[in-house]
VOPAGU-2260 file (C-alpha; in pm, 1 decimal, decimal comma):
REM VOPAGU-2260
SITE   aa  ch    i         X         Y         Z
SITE  MET   A    0    1688,5    3496,8   -5827,7
SITE  LEU   A    1    1544,5    3708,5   -6145,6
SITE  ARG   A    2    1496,9    4021,9   -5912,8
SITE  ALA   A    3    1846,2    4032,4   -5782,2
SITE  SER   A    4    1922,6    3937,5   -6205,3
SITE  ALA   A    5    1692,2    4208,2   -6279,1
SITE  ALA   A    6    1871,0    4482,9   -6059,3
SITE  VAL   A    7    2249,9    4405,2   -6197,3
SITE  GLU   A    8    2069,4    4383,1   -6581,6
SITE  ARG   A    9    1966,5    4763,7   -6493,0
SITE  ALA   A   10    2353,2    4835,7   -6412,4
SITE  GLY   A   11    2482,1    4698,7   -6749,6
SITE  VAL   A   12    2585,6    4397,0   -6600,8
SITE  PRO   A   13    2509,0    4091,5   -6807,1
SITE  SER   A   14    2309,4    3831,1   -6599,5
SITE  VAL   A   15    2208,5    3443,1   -6616,8
SITE  SER   A   16    1949,6    3308,6   -6366,3
SITE  VAL   A   17    1956,7    2960,5   -6285,7
SITE  ILE   A   18    1649,5    2819,5   -6272,1
SITE  ALA   A   19    1536,5    2431,7   -6205,3
SITE  SER   A   20    1250,2    2299,6   -6440,9
SITE  GLY   A   21     981,5    2330,0   -6221,5
SITE  PHE   A   22    1003,4    2684,5   -6211,4
SITE  LEU   A   23    1019,5    2811,1   -6579,3
SITE  LYS   A   24     678,5    2951,3   -6587,3
SITE  GLN   A   25     698,6    3117,0   -6252,9
SITE  ALA   A   26    1038,0    3293,9   -6413,7
SITE  GLU   A   27     851,6    3376,1   -6715,4
SITE  VAL   A   28     582,1    3519,5   -6502,5
SITE  VAL   A   29     827,6    3699,7   -6293,1
SITE  ALA   A   30    1070,7    3855,2   -6558,2
SITE  LYS   A   31     775,4    4001,9   -6741,4
SITE  GLY   A   32     648,9    4179,9   -6425,8
SITE  LEU   A   33     992,0    4322,5   -6377,9
SITE  GLY   A   34     980,5    4456,2   -6710,8
SITE  LEU   A   35    1274,7    4239,8   -6856,0
SITE  PRO   A   36    1076,4    3960,8   -7010,2
SITE  ASP   A   37    1410,7    3817,8   -7194,7
SITE  LEU   A   38    1591,4    3765,4   -6867,5
SITE  ALA   A   39    1878,6    3504,3   -6932,9
SITE  ILE   A   40    1800,4    3151,2   -6798,9
SITE  ALA   A   41    1989,4    2848,9   -6754,6
SITE  GLU   A   42    1768,7    2554,8   -6672,7
SITE  PHE   A   43    1869,7    2292,9   -6451,0
SITE  PRO   A   44    1675,2    1996,0   -6556,4
SITE  GLY   A   45    1477,4    1822,6   -6268,8
SITE  VAL   A   46    1411,7    1880,2   -5894,8
SITE  PRO   A   47    1815,8    1919,8   -5796,3
SITE  MET   A   48    1715,8    1814,0   -5383,6
SITE  THR   A   49    1626,1    1462,8   -5562,6
SITE  TYR   A   50    1994,5    1415,8   -5710,4
SITE  SER   A   51    2270,6    1198,4   -5587,9
SITE  GLU   A   52    2592,4    1418,0   -5515,0
SITE  GLU   A   53    2755,1    1250,1   -5819,0
SITE  GLY   A   54    2430,1    1297,6   -6019,7
SITE  LEU   A   55    2436,4    1650,6   -5947,6
SITE  ARG   A   56    2762,7    1731,9   -6035,1
SITE  ARG   A   57    2734,6    1573,3   -6360,4
SITE  GLU   A   58    2419,1    1778,0   -6448,5
SITE  VAL   A   59    2598,5    2092,7   -6361,8
SITE  GLU   A   60    2910,4    2012,1   -6539,3
SITE  GLU   A   61    2751,5    1861,1   -6862,8
SITE  VAL   A   62    2410,0    2068,1   -6874,5
SITE  LEU   A   63    2396,9    2364,8   -6679,0
SITE  LEU   A   64    2710,7    2517,9   -6702,6
SITE  PRO   A   65    2724,9    2541,2   -7106,0
SITE  ARG   A   66    2371,0    2704,1   -7081,8
SITE  ILE   A   67    2521,6    2954,3   -6818,4
SITE  ILE   A   68    2835,5    3040,6   -7060,0
SITE  ASP   A   69    2564,6    3059,0   -7346,6
SITE  GLY   A   70    2339,0    3302,7   -7169,9
SITE  LEU   A   71    2624,8    3543,7   -7078,6
SITE  SER   A   72    2759,1    3507,8   -7451,5
SITE  ASN   A   73    2414,7    3627,4   -7555,2
SITE  PRO   A   74    2295,4    3903,4   -7398,6
SITE  GLN   A   75    1926,2    3997,7   -7462,3
SITE  ASN   A   76    1760,6    4227,1   -7241,7
SITE  ALA   A   77    1730,3    4617,0   -7242,7
SITE  PRO   A   78    1582,0    4759,2   -6951,7
SITE  THR   A   79    1317,1    4997,0   -7080,4
SITE  SER   A   80     968,0    4860,4   -7004,9
SITE  THR   A   81     814,3    4971,1   -6693,0
SITE  GLY   A   82     687,3    4619,1   -6568,8
SITE  ILE   A   83     322,4    4740,6   -6519,9
SITE  GLN   A   84     105,2    4521,0   -6746,3
SITE  ALA   A   85    -175,7    4605,2   -6957,6
SITE  ALA   A   86    -506,9    4578,2   -6770,4
SITE  PRO   A   87    -860,7    4712,4   -6822,5
SITE  GLN   A   88    -915,6    5031,6   -6730,5
SITE  PRO   A   89   -1208,1    5152,1   -6427,0
SITE  ARG   A   90   -1534,6    5135,0   -6585,6
SITE  ASP   A   91   -1438,4    4940,7   -6880,0
SITE  ILE   A   92   -1700,1    4715,1   -7044,9
SITE  VAL   A   93   -1497,5    4383,1   -7062,9
SITE  PHE   A   94   -1782,0    4166,4   -7154,8
SITE  ARG   A   95   -2154,8    4169,1   -7195,1
SITE  GLY   A   96   -2372,0    3863,3   -7169,3
SITE  THR   A   97   -2558,6    3580,6   -6976,6
SITE  LEU   A   98   -2462,3    3514,5   -6630,7
SITE  ASP   A   99   -2315,2    3176,6   -6736,5
SITE  GLU   A  100   -2170,8    3317,9   -7011,2
SITE  VAL   A  101   -1990,6    3591,2   -6786,4
SITE  GLN   A  102   -1874,3    3295,4   -6557,1
SITE  GLU   A  103   -1715,9    3125,8   -6840,6
SITE  HIS   A  104   -1558,0    3463,8   -6961,6
SITE  PHE   A  105   -1403,3    3519,9   -6636,1
SITE  HIS   A  106   -1280,7    3151,3   -6611,0
SITE  ARG   A  107   -1148,7    3158,1   -6936,4
SITE  ASN   A  108    -915,4    3497,2   -6852,2
SITE  PHE   A  109    -817,1    3312,6   -6529,2
SITE  TRP   A  110    -991,1    3604,2   -6351,2
SITE  SER   A  111   -1192,2    3371,5   -6122,0
SITE  ASP   A  112   -1081,5    3121,2   -5868,0
SITE  GLY   A  113   -1280,0    2841,2   -5986,6
SITE  LEU   A  114   -1596,1    2948,0   -5775,5
SITE  PRO   A  115   -1890,0    3151,3   -5926,9
SITE  ILE   A  116   -1827,4    3536,5   -5905,8
SITE  ILE   A  117   -2048,6    3818,6   -5888,1
SITE  PRO   A  118   -2009,7    4009,4   -6201,9
SITE  PRO   A  119   -1866,6    4354,8   -6076,6
SITE  THR   A  120   -2103,1    4557,2   -6276,9
SITE  PRO   A  121   -2036,1    4934,3   -6251,6
SITE  GLU   A  122   -2358,4    4993,7   -6038,0
SITE  ARG   A  123   -2227,4    4734,1   -5797,1
SITE  VAL   A  124   -1917,9    4829,2   -5791,8
SITE  ASP   A  125   -2039,7    5210,8   -5701,9
SITE  ARG   A  126   -2223,6    5061,2   -5399,5
SITE  PHE   A  127   -1881,8    4933,5   -5261,9
SITE  LEU   A  128   -1745,7    5294,1   -5329,1
SITE  ARG   A  129   -2012,9    5462,1   -5098,6
SITE  PHE   A  130   -1872,1    5307,8   -4803,5
SITE  THR   A  131   -1504,1    5464,4   -4838,2
SITE  GLU   A  132   -1454,5    5865,7   -4893,0
SITE  ARG   A  133   -1095,9    5772,2   -5081,3
SITE  ASP   A  134   -1074,2    5848,3   -5459,9
SITE  PRO   A  135   -1137,2    5539,1   -5665,4
SITE  ASP   A  136    -835,6    5589,1   -5878,1
SITE  GLU   A  137    -607,4    5602,4   -5553,3
SITE  VAL   A  138    -312,6    5393,6   -5572,4
SITE  ILE   A  139    -273,4    5192,6   -5259,1
SITE  GLY   A  140      76,0    5010,0   -5336,1
SITE  MET   A  141     204,0    4789,7   -5597,1
SITE  CYS   A  142     139,7    4424,8   -5623,7
SITE  PRO   A  143     426,6    4194,9   -5761,2
SITE  PRO   A  144     514,4    3973,3   -5943,3
SITE  ALA   A  145     227,5    4129,1   -6172,9
SITE  ASN   A  146     322,2    4458,9   -6081,1
SITE  ARG   A  147     -15,0    4567,8   -6129,2
SITE  GLN   A  148     -98,5    4870,1   -5919,9
SITE  ALA   A  149    -373,5    4852,5   -5631,4
SITE  THR   A  150    -648,7    5092,7   -5644,8
SITE  VAL   A  151    -970,7    5163,1   -5423,8
SITE  TRP   A  152   -1146,5    5092,4   -5739,7
SITE  ASN   A  153   -1022,6    4731,5   -5814,8
SITE  VAL   A  154   -1054,4    4652,8   -5437,5
SITE  ALA   A  155   -1417,7    4750,7   -5481,8
SITE  VAL   A  156   -1452,4    4537,9   -5787,2
SITE  ASN   A  157   -1255,1    4185,9   -5641,4
SITE  GLY   A  158   -1471,1    4252,1   -5367,9
SITE  VAL   A  159   -1779,5    4236,5   -5566,2
SITE  MET   A  160   -1675,0    3921,0   -5768,0
SITE  ALA   A  161   -1600,1    3725,5   -5413,1
SITE  GLY   A  162   -1954,8    3774,3   -5304,3
SITE  CYS   A  163   -1849,6    4076,0   -5033,5
SITE  ARG   A  164   -2142,7    4288,3   -4907,9
SITE  PRO   A  165   -2059,5    4644,8   -4978,2
SITE  GLU   A  166   -2025,1    4747,2   -4595,8
SITE  TYR   A  167   -1693,3    4520,0   -4611,7
SITE  MET   A  168   -1546,1    4791,8   -4820,9
SITE  PRO   A  169   -1314,0    4962,7   -4508,0
SITE  ILE   A  170   -1201,0    4609,7   -4426,4
SITE  LEU   A  171   -1075,6    4513,1   -4784,0
SITE  LEU   A  172    -884,9    4851,1   -4817,6
SITE  ALA   A  173    -727,9    4765,0   -4494,1
SITE  VAL   A  174    -645,9    4442,8   -4625,1
SITE  VAL   A  175    -473,0    4528,3   -4904,6
SITE  GLU   A  176    -284,3    4798,5   -4764,6
SITE  ALA   A  177    -143,8    4530,1   -4538,0
SITE  VAL   A  178     -38,2    4291,0   -4781,0
SITE  SER   A  179      81,8    4613,9   -5027,3
SITE  ASP   A  180     316,8    4707,6   -4783,6
SITE  PRO   A  181     688,4    4611,7   -4871,5
SITE  ALA   A  182     748,3    4443,8   -4531,3
SITE  TYR   A  183     473,1    4162,0   -4613,0
SITE  LYS   A  184     674,4    4075,8   -4924,2
SITE  VAL   A  185     374,9    3980,5   -5129,7
SITE  GLU   A  186     589,5    3885,9   -5422,3
SITE  ASP   A  187     664,3    3575,9   -5244,5
SITE  ALA   A  188     317,5    3439,7   -5173,5
SITE  GLY   A  189     381,4    3187,0   -5474,3
SITE  SER   A  190     634,5    3024,4   -5316,1
SITE  THR   A  191     643,8    2686,3   -5283,0
SITE  PRO   A  192     578,8    2595,3   -4941,7
SITE  GLY   A  193     231,0    2730,1   -5074,3
SITE  TRP   A  194     138,6    2955,2   -4773,6
SITE  GLU   A  195    -198,1    3110,4   -4760,3
SITE  SER   A  196    -275,8    3467,8   -4604,0
SITE  LEU   A  197    -455,6    3527,1   -4281,5
SITE  ILE   A  198    -656,0    3791,7   -4165,8
SITE  VAL   A  199    -748,5    3874,1   -3824,8
SITE  LEU   A  200    -990,1    4128,4   -3745,5
SITE  ASN   A  201   -1029,7    4333,2   -3391,6
SITE  GLY   A  202   -1279,6    4592,3   -3308,7
SITE  PRO   A  203   -1652,4    4674,1   -3254,3
SITE  ILE   A  204   -1678,6    4620,2   -3656,4
SITE  VAL   A  205   -1650,9    4234,7   -3570,7
SITE  LYS   A  206   -2024,2    4245,7   -3416,9
SITE  GLN   A  207   -2132,0    4541,3   -3628,5
SITE  LEU   A  208   -2070,9    4337,8   -3954,0
SITE  GLU   A  209   -2213,8    4024,1   -3760,5
SITE  PHE   A  210   -1879,6    3808,8   -3830,1
SITE  ASN   A  211   -1869,3    3498,8   -3630,9
SITE  SER   A  212   -1578,5    3437,6   -3369,8
SITE  GLY   A  213   -1702,6    3133,1   -3216,9
SITE  GLN   A  214   -1769,0    2803,5   -3263,1
SITE  GLY   A  215   -1714,1    2683,7   -3662,4
SITE  VAL   A  216   -1476,4    3041,2   -3661,5
SITE  MET   A  217   -1270,8    2923,0   -3932,0
SITE  ARG   A  218   -1502,2    2726,0   -4143,8
SITE  VAL   A  219   -1698,7    2840,3   -4439,5
SITE  GLY   A  220   -2053,3    2955,5   -4422,3
SITE  LYS   A  221   -2096,8    3299,4   -4257,1
SITE  GLN   A  222   -2117,6    3552,3   -4496,0
SITE  ALA   A  223   -1869,3    3778,2   -4349,8
SITE  ASN   A  224   -1586,4    3574,6   -4316,0
SITE  THR   A  225   -1577,8    3378,4   -4580,7
SITE  SER   A  226   -1612,1    3591,9   -4827,0
SITE  VAL   A  227   -1362,9    3844,3   -4708,8
SITE  GLY   A  228   -1123,7    3548,1   -4687,7
SITE  ARG   A  229   -1201,0    3458,9   -5044,4
SITE  PHE   A  230   -1135,7    3854,3   -5133,0
SITE  LEU   A  231    -789,8    3849,3   -5018,9
SITE  ARG   A  232    -713,7    3535,5   -5219,1
SITE  LEU   A  233    -905,1    3623,1   -5571,3
SITE  TYR   A  234    -749,9    3961,2   -5498,9
SITE  LEU   A  235    -394,7    3820,9   -5509,4
SITE  ARG   A  236    -462,8    3618,9   -5794,8
SITE  ASN   A  237    -613,0    3910,7   -6037,0
SITE  LEU   A  238    -387,7    4177,5   -5934,8
SITE  ALA   A  239     -76,8    3993,5   -5819,9
SITE  GLY   A  240     -61,3    3675,3   -6069,6
SITE  PHE   A  241     -83,2    3409,5   -5827,4
SITE  TYR   A  242    -308,9    3139,5   -6026,3
SITE  HIS   A  243    -119,3    2788,8   -6119,0
SITE  ALA   A  244    -297,5    2791,4   -6448,4
SITE  PRO   A  245      -7,9    2755,9   -6716,4
SITE  GLU   A  246      28,4    3129,9   -6704,3
SITE  GLY   A  247      55,4    3222,6   -6349,6
SITE  ALA   A  248     321,5    3294,1   -6101,6
SITE  ASP   A  249     161,0    3050,4   -5782,3
SITE  LYS   A  250     470,0    2800,2   -5749,0
SITE  GLY   A  251     258,7    2610,3   -5455,0
SITE  SER   A  252     372,2    2283,6   -5488,2
SITE  ILE   A  253      65,0    2104,0   -5309,9
SITE  ALA   A  254     -38,7    2441,8   -5150,8
SITE  GLN   A  255    -401,2    2523,1   -4938,8
SITE  SER   A  256    -718,0    2695,1   -4991,2
SITE  PHE   A  257    -792,1    3021,8   -4870,9
SITE  LEU   A  258    -871,3    3109,0   -4486,6
SITE  VAL   A  259   -1176,4    3255,6   -4370,2
SITE  ALA   A  260   -1145,5    3573,8   -4188,8
SITE  LEU   A  261   -1065,0    3484,5   -3816,6
SITE  PRO   A  262   -1255,1    3761,9   -3573,9
SITE  GLU   A  263   -1130,7    3800,4   -3241,3
SITE  ASN   A  264   -1380,3    3726,1   -2979,4
SITE  GLU   A  265   -1304,0    4043,3   -2760,2
SITE  ASP   A  266   -1602,9    3990,5   -2553,5
SITE  ALA   A  267   -1413,4    3674,5   -2425,2
SITE  VAL   A  268   -1081,1    3848,2   -2393,8
SITE  ALA   A  269   -1248,1    4160,7   -2198,0
SITE  GLU   A  270   -1408,4    3912,1   -1937,7
SITE  ILE   A  271   -1102,9    3718,3   -1832,7
SITE  GLY   A  272    -901,9    4088,8   -1832,5
SITE  TRP   A  273    -668,2    4053,8   -2123,6
SITE  GLN   A  274    -610,5    4279,7   -2373,1
SITE  PRO   A  275    -724,3    4194,1   -2725,3
SITE  TYR   A  276    -459,6    4094,0   -3004,1
SITE  SER   A  277    -459,1    4432,3   -3166,3
SITE  VAL   A  278    -329,3    4566,6   -2844,1
SITE  ASP   A  279     -13,7    4316,7   -2881,9
SITE  ARG   A  280     -12,0    4454,9   -3251,7
SITE  GLY   A  281      26,3    4834,1   -3118,5
SITE  PHE   A  282    -309,5    4984,6   -3106,0
SITE  THR   A  283    -540,4    5085,1   -2888,3
SITE  ALA   A  284    -816,2    4844,9   -2746,6
SITE  GLY   A  285   -1120,3    4970,8   -2911,3
SITE  ASP   A  286    -991,2    5032,8   -3258,0
SITE  ASN   A  287   -1117,3    4839,4   -3569,0
SITE  ILE   A  288    -769,8    4665,3   -3704,5
SITE  VAL   A  289    -660,5    4412,2   -3984,6
SITE  THR   A  290    -335,0    4236,4   -3927,8
SITE  VAL   A  291    -252,6    3977,6   -4209,9
SITE  GLN   A  292      14,0    3718,3   -4160,9
SITE  SER   A  293     120,8    3399,3   -4372,1
SITE  VAL   A  294      -7,0    3053,0   -4235,4
SITE  VAL   A  295     219,2    2749,6   -4414,4
SITE  ALA   A  296      62,8    2492,1   -4180,4
SITE  ILE   A  297    -200,0    2441,8   -3915,1
SITE  SER   A  298    -151,2    2214,8   -3625,1
SITE  ALA   A  299    -377,4    1961,0   -3546,4
SITE  PRO   A  300    -666,7    2052,6   -3238,8
SITE  ALA   A  301    -509,4    2058,1   -2932,9
SITE  TYR   A  302    -751,0    1928,0   -2674,8
SITE  SER   A  303    -618,4    2020,2   -2343,1
SITE  GLN   A  304    -776,7    1972,1   -1994,4
SITE  SER   A  305    -706,0    2074,4   -1604,8
SITE  GLU   A  306    -816,6    2346,2   -1390,9
SITE  HIS   A  307    -423,3    2451,8   -1380,3
SITE  ALA   A  308    -271,3    2702,8   -1621,2
SITE  ILE   A  309      48,8    2469,2   -1622,4
SITE  GLU   A  310    -134,2    2143,3   -1780,6
SITE  HIS   A  311    -272,3    2363,6   -2084,1
SITE  ALA   A  312      69,2    2487,2   -2126,6
SITE  ARG   A  313     230,4    2160,3   -2143,7
SITE  LEU   A  314     -20,1    2048,2   -2391,0
SITE  LEU   A  315      19,7    2341,6   -2632,4
SITE  ALA   A  316     414,3    2298,9   -2612,3
SITE  ASP   A  317     363,1    1935,6   -2724,0
SITE  VAL   A  318     103,7    1964,4   -3018,5
SITE  ILE   A  319     149,1    2323,3   -3146,8
SITE  GLY   A  320     478,5    2392,3   -3050,6
SITE  GLU   A  321     723,1    2074,2   -3119,9
SITE  ARG   A  322     461,3    1896,5   -3350,6
SITE  ALA   A  323     333,6    2169,2   -3543,0
SITE  CYS   A  324     604,7    2437,5   -3545,2
SITE  GLY   A  325     898,5    2221,5   -3466,8
SITE  TYR   A  326     943,1    2112,6   -3834,3
SITE  TRP   A  327     961,3    2457,7   -4017,4
SITE  THR   A  328    1161,2    2643,6   -3722,4
SITE  ALA   A  329    1449,7    2603,1   -3901,5
SITE  VAL   A  330    1340,0    2824,0   -4159,5
SITE  GLY   A  331    1231,3    3077,8   -3933,5
SITE  MET   A  332    1597,9    3061,0   -3760,5
SITE  CYS   A  333    1769,5    3086,4   -4125,9
SITE  TYR   A  334    1524,8    3405,8   -4200,1
SITE  ALA   A  335    1536,1    3540,8   -3851,1
SITE  ASN   A  336    1165,5    3633,4   -3883,9
SITE  TRP   A  337     889,6    3384,2   -3752,6
SITE  HIS   A  338     539,4    3471,6   -3626,8
SITE  PRO   A  339     384,1    3144,8   -3560,7
SITE  LEU   A  340     -20,5    3243,1   -3421,5
SITE  ILE   A  341    -194,4    3046,6   -3088,7
SITE  MET   A  342    -572,0    3075,3   -3102,7
SITE  LEU   A  343    -720,1    2983,6   -2779,9
SITE  GLY   A  344   -1053,4    2850,8   -2743,5
SITE  PRO   A  345   -1230,0    3073,1   -2499,9
SITE  SER   A  346   -1287,2    2796,7   -2200,2
SITE  ILE   A  347    -855,2    2741,5   -2228,2
SITE  ALA   A  348    -806,5    3105,4   -2239,9
SITE  ARG   A  349   -1006,8    3147,5   -1911,2
SITE  VAL   A  350    -827,8    2887,7   -1718,8
SITE  PHE   A  351    -496,0    3100,5   -1781,4
SITE  ALA   A  352    -650,6    3370,6   -1695,4
SITE  LYS   A  353    -784,3    3239,6   -1370,4
SITE  ASP   A  354    -460,6    3082,6   -1310,7
SITE  GLY   A  355    -289,1    3431,6   -1289,4
SITE  TRP   A  356    -104,2    3369,3   -1646,1
SITE  SER   A  357    -113,5    3650,5   -1880,0
SITE  LYS   A  358     -49,4    3621,3   -2237,8
SITE  ASP   A  359     328,5    3694,4   -2192,0
SITE  ASP   A  360     330,7    3426,8   -1916,2
SITE  ILE   A  361     251,0    3173,3   -2175,0
SITE  ARG   A  362     502,3    3320,3   -2454,7
SITE  LYS   A  363     783,8    3295,6   -2208,9
SITE  TYR   A  364     678,4    2890,9   -2110,4
SITE  LEU   A  365     669,2    2834,6   -2481,7
SITE  TYR   A  366     988,7    3026,1   -2550,5
SITE  GLU   A  367    1182,7    2814,3   -2249,5
SITE  ASN   A  368     993,8    2437,2   -2287,9
SITE  VAL   A  369     981,4    2387,5   -2690,1
SITE  LYS   A  370    1315,0    2287,0   -2778,7
SITE  ILE   A  371    1464,4    2048,7   -3055,7
SITE  GLU   A  372    1830,9    1922,4   -3136,2
SITE  ALA   A  373    2046,2    2165,7   -3345,9
SITE  SER   A  374    2112,8    1842,6   -3570,3
SITE  ARG   A  375    1765,6    1818,0   -3633,9
SITE  ALA   A  376    1700,1    2152,0   -3703,8
SITE  GLU   A  377    1967,8    2186,2   -3955,4
SITE  TYR   A  378    1875,8    1878,1   -4113,8
SITE  TYR   A  379    1509,6    2012,2   -4179,7
SITE  ALA   A  380    1662,1    2337,1   -4329,0
SITE  TYR   A  381    1894,1    2122,6   -4555,3
SITE  ALA   A  382    1593,1    1931,8   -4685,7
SITE  VAL   A  383    1390,6    2238,7   -4748,9
SITE  GLY   A  384    1713,0    2361,5   -4964,1
SITE  LEU   A  385    1864,4    2568,8   -4719,1
SITE  THR   A  386    2170,7    2350,7   -4769,5
SITE  GLY   A  387    2451,0    2607,1   -4621,8
SITE  PHE   A  388    2240,6    2692,2   -4313,5
SITE  ARG   A  389    2416,4    2629,1   -3938,2
SITE  ILE   A  390    2251,3    2750,2   -3643,9
SITE  ASN   A  391    2638,5    2851,5   -3497,3
SITE  ASP   A  392    2701,4    3064,7   -3843,0
SITE  ALA   A  393    2379,3    3239,4   -3777,5
SITE  VAL   A  394    2466,5    3305,7   -3399,5
SITE  LYS   A  395    2813,5    3474,8   -3536,2
SITE  GLN   A  396    2585,9    3729,1   -3787,5
SITE  GLY   A  397    2361,1    3779,0   -3519,8
SITE  LEU   A  398    2054,7    3629,1   -3657,0
SITE  LEU   A  399    1984,4    3418,1   -3337,8
SITE  PRO   A  400    2070,8    3503,3   -2989,4
SITE  PRO   A  401    2373,1    3354,7   -2786,2
SITE  VAL   A  402    2139,8    3079,6   -2626,7
SITE  TYR   A  403    2143,4    2870,1   -3011,5
SITE  HIS   A  404    2518,8    2833,4   -2940,4
SITE  GLU   A  405    2575,1    2739,0   -2596,1
SITE  SER   A  406    2813,8    2424,5   -2705,8
SITE  ASP   A  407    2942,0    2247,3   -3017,6
SITE  ASP   A  408    2725,8    1936,8   -2956,2
SITE  PRO   A  409    2487,6    1926,9   -3257,3
SITE  ASP   A  410    2249,9    1754,8   -3064,6
SITE  ARG   A  411    2212,0    2026,3   -2764,0
SITE  MET   A  412    1873,3    2163,2   -2765,3
SITE  VAL   A  413    1744,6    2478,1   -2905,1
SITE  PRO   A  414    1453,3    2668,6   -2898,5
SITE  VAL   A  415    1179,5    2614,7   -3115,6
SITE  PHE   A  416    1039,7    2989,8   -3081,2
SITE  GLN   A  417    1325,2    3246,4   -3178,6
SITE  ARG   A  418    1178,8    3517,0   -2952,3
SITE  PRO   A  419     885,1    3514,6   -2731,0
SITE  GLU   A  420     686,5    3836,4   -2835,4
SITE  TRP   A  421     659,9    3726,5   -3155,9
SITE  ILE   A  422     455,2    3446,2   -3107,8
SITE  GLY   A  423      76,5    3598,1   -3143,1
SITE  ILE   A  424    -238,8    3457,4   -2916,4
SITE  VAL   A  425    -574,0    3515,4   -3050,0
SITE  VAL   A  426    -898,5    3452,0   -2827,6
SITE  ALA   A  427   -1195,4    3274,9   -3057,6
SITE  GLY   A  428   -1373,0    2928,0   -3151,1
SITE  ASP   A  429   -1591,3    2751,6   -2940,2
SITE  TRP   A  430   -1642,6    2842,8   -2565,2
SITE  GLY   A  431   -1816,1    2482,8   -2523,2
SITE  ARG   A  432   -1484,4    2277,7   -2562,0
SITE  ASN   A  433   -1136,6    2262,3   -2476,8
SITE  GLN   A  434    -977,8    2352,6   -2782,4
SITE  SER   A  435    -702,4    2524,6   -2912,6
SITE  LYS   A  436    -497,1    2531,8   -3280,2
SITE  GLY   A  437    -180,5    2670,4   -3384,3
SITE  TYR   A  438     -95,5    2858,9   -3703,9
SITE  VAL   A  439     286,9    2824,7   -3876,1
SITE  SER   A  440     393,8    3132,9   -4016,9
SITE  ASN   A  441     628,5    3104,1   -4339,2
SITE  HIS   A  442     943,3    3296,8   -4183,3
SITE  VAL   A  443     995,0    3634,3   -4359,3
SITE  GLN   A  444     723,5    3578,4   -4612,5
SITE  GLY   A  445     403,7    3737,6   -4471,5
SITE  PRO   A  446     539,7    3851,4   -4147,1
SITE  PRO   A  447     191,1    3994,0   -3959,1
SITE  VAL   A  448     109,4    4344,9   -4078,7
SITE  SER   A  449    -163,7    4556,7   -3948,1
SITE  ARG   A  450    -368,4    4815,5   -4051,3
SITE  LYS   A  451    -644,9    5074,6   -3903,0
SITE  ILE   A  452    -940,5    5008,9   -4070,2
SITE  VAL   A  453   -1089,2    5361,3   -4182,3
SITE  LEU   A  454   -1478,4    5393,1   -4155,0
SITE  PRO   A  455   -1631,3    5703,1   -4335,2
SITE  LYS   A  456   -1806,5    5959,2   -4174,3
SITE  ASN   A  457   -2148,9    5871,1   -4223,1
SITE  TRP   A  458   -2080,9    5529,1   -4135,5
SITE  ASP   A  459   -2361,9    5436,6   -3917,7
SITE  ALA   A  460   -2583,7    5599,3   -4167,6
SITE  LEU   A  461   -2506,0    5384,1   -4478,0
SITE  LEU   A  462   -2479,7    5067,0   -4233,7
SITE  ALA   A  463   -2838,4    5098,2   -4123,7
SITE  GLU   A  464   -2933,8    5183,5   -4504,4
SITE  ALA   A  465   -2771,2    4874,9   -4569,2
SITE  ARG   A  466   -2942,0    4691,3   -4340,6
SITE  ARG   A  467   -3284,5    4809,0   -4465,2
C-alpha cells in the first residue's frame, strides 16, 4: 500500500495509507526506504480479521475515517529523497576491539543474526574478492525496502560474516543476482507468512565445494550448506532491512529460521536417466546453477512404499499435495503464481524411473489428482485476508484456467496445483530411506529465479590454493 501511496504522492496527489496497528513499524521502514518518511498513515486499531462485522464497522466509522480525513487535510510530504540510506563505505573501519567487543557492536547495530559472526576485516574480504573477476564496486541491484545497493563488495562482507569460505564467493554473487531480480519481489520477504528463501544448487560445483546432497541434506552442520544458507538471511537483514528488532522491516508473524542450501544429487539423477532440476529451469546439464525461491511451509516427511510408481505418487499426493499444499493453494490461485517444490529421496526417484515415470508424469498425476473444494479454498483465502477472492472471478479474469469453473457448485473439486509445470522436483536426501518432502512457496512472493554461477578463469588454481 505504501508503494502505491508513494507513486501517487510523486504525481502530486495527496494520499493516506490505511495500516493496521501491528504493521506501523514496518510501514515506517518502508516509507523511509521509499524516500518519503512522512507518508500520511491512518492507523486501524488492532487486527481487522478478529473483529465482528459490527465492531469492524464501528472502528472504521469512529476511528479510521477521521484519521483518513486528517491525513488528506494535512499533506506533509515532498518527494525529494532518493530513498538510499546512508551506510558505511567500502573499506571504512567501523569498529576496533576484541572479538567479544566486535560481536557486541554488531549486535547493537542489528548487523548480526544473533549468532556469532566472523569480523569482516579488509584482509578477509579481499580473500573473497580473489574468487571473482568483477569490480568490488559493481552494483548488482537494489535491495528494497531499505533500498540499499547490492554490490560485489558487500556480498563479500556478508559472506565473511556468515562463516562462508572464500571459494563460495561465485555462488554468493549468483544468489544475490537472483534475489535482487525484480521478479523475485524481495521487498515482500518480510511479509506476515514469514517465508524463507531456499537456495537450490546444481552442477559440478556441488562436489567441488563439498556440499552435502545426501543424508541430512537440510540439517545444519555441513559448512557449505549451512553458511551459504545463513549468508542469504544475513544479507537480507543487512541490505534489505529485514530484521524484527524495533527498527526492522520483518513482519513475519511467527516466521521460521534460515534454510541451509539444497544441492541436488546429480549422480542419482543421472543413474536413473532423468535430467537435473537445472535443466527443468532452462539450463544445460553440467552448468553450475543457483535457483532461489520462497518457502512458506514444509510438509511432514512423506514415507512411501512399493515397487510401483503409482503407490508413491498417491502418497505424495496425500501428504505433500493435499495436506501441505492444499491449505495454501488459494493464495496461489489469487495471485496466479505458485511454485511448490518436491524433494524426492533417491530411492523413491529410482522407483518412479524404473516404472517408466518421468518428472512430467509425476507433475501430471499431482495436477489431475490433488483437488480441493472450491468453497474451502475461498474460505482459506478469506481467513488470510483476501476477502474479495472468488475462484469464478479469477477464471473470468484469465488468472485461472477454465477447469476451475466447470460449474457454479461451491463444493466442486478444483486442482490444488494451478499448472503442472510449476511443480519443481529435486532429487536429494538419504538414499537408504523411503522419504520425500514438500516445500510450499509463497505465491508471487519469491517465485523461482535462477542464475548461472560465473567462475573466475583461474578457478582450478584458486581452489587448489585454498585447499592447501
